[in-house]
C-alpha positions in Angstrom: -48.1 -69.1 13.6 -48.3 -65.5 14.7 -48.5 -62.4 12.6 -45.4 -60.1 12.7 -44.1 -56.9 11.2 -41.2 -57.1 8.8 -39.1 -54.8 6.6 -37.5 -55.9 3.3 -33.7 -55.5 3.9 -32.5 -56.9 0.6 -33.6 -58.7 -2.6 -31.3 -61.2 -4.2 -32.7 -62.9 -7.2 -35.9 -64.8 -6.3 -35.6 -64.2 -2.6 -36.2 -61.2 -0.3 -34.5 -61.0 3.1 -36.9 -59.8 5.7 -36.1 -58.4 9.2 -38.7 -58.9 11.9 -39.4 -55.5 13.4 -41.4 -56.6 16.5 -38.6 -58.7 18.0 -35.0 -58.3 19.0 -33.8 -60.9 16.5 -31.1 -59.7 14.1 -31.5 -62.7 11.8 -32.9 -62.1 8.3 -35.8 -64.3 7.1 -35.7 -65.4 3.5 -39.0 -65.3 1.6 -39.7 -66.0 -2.1 -40.4 -62.7 -3.9 -43.4 -64.4 -5.5 -45.1 -64.6 -2.1 -44.8 -60.8 -1.4 -47.5 -58.3 -2.4 -47.2 -56.5 -5.8 -45.0 -53.4 -5.4 -42.8 -54.7 -2.6 -39.2 -53.5 -2.7 -36.3 -52.9 -0.4 -37.5 -50.8 2.5 -41.1 -51.9 2.2 -42.8 -52.7 5.6 -45.0 -55.8 5.7 -47.4 -57.4 8.1 -48.2 -61.1 8.0 -46.8 -64.6 8.2 -45.5 -67.3 5.9 -46.9 -66.6 2.4 -49.6 -64.1 3.5 -48.2 -60.6 3.7 -49.7 -57.1 3.3 -47.9 -53.8 2.9 -48.1 -51.4 5.8 -46.9 -47.9 6.1 
């Protein structure tokens, strides 16, 4: 699996909806909030892949 950049578009309950920034794909990608770095919120940009994310500027 490749690393990608994402932004958190929405958080609904236990899941965050991520949008991939480095592709022309409008689909949102659901990820369990428990897998995101501490301090993640709507608008946070992330770099990583399934279950291994880090916050980027």
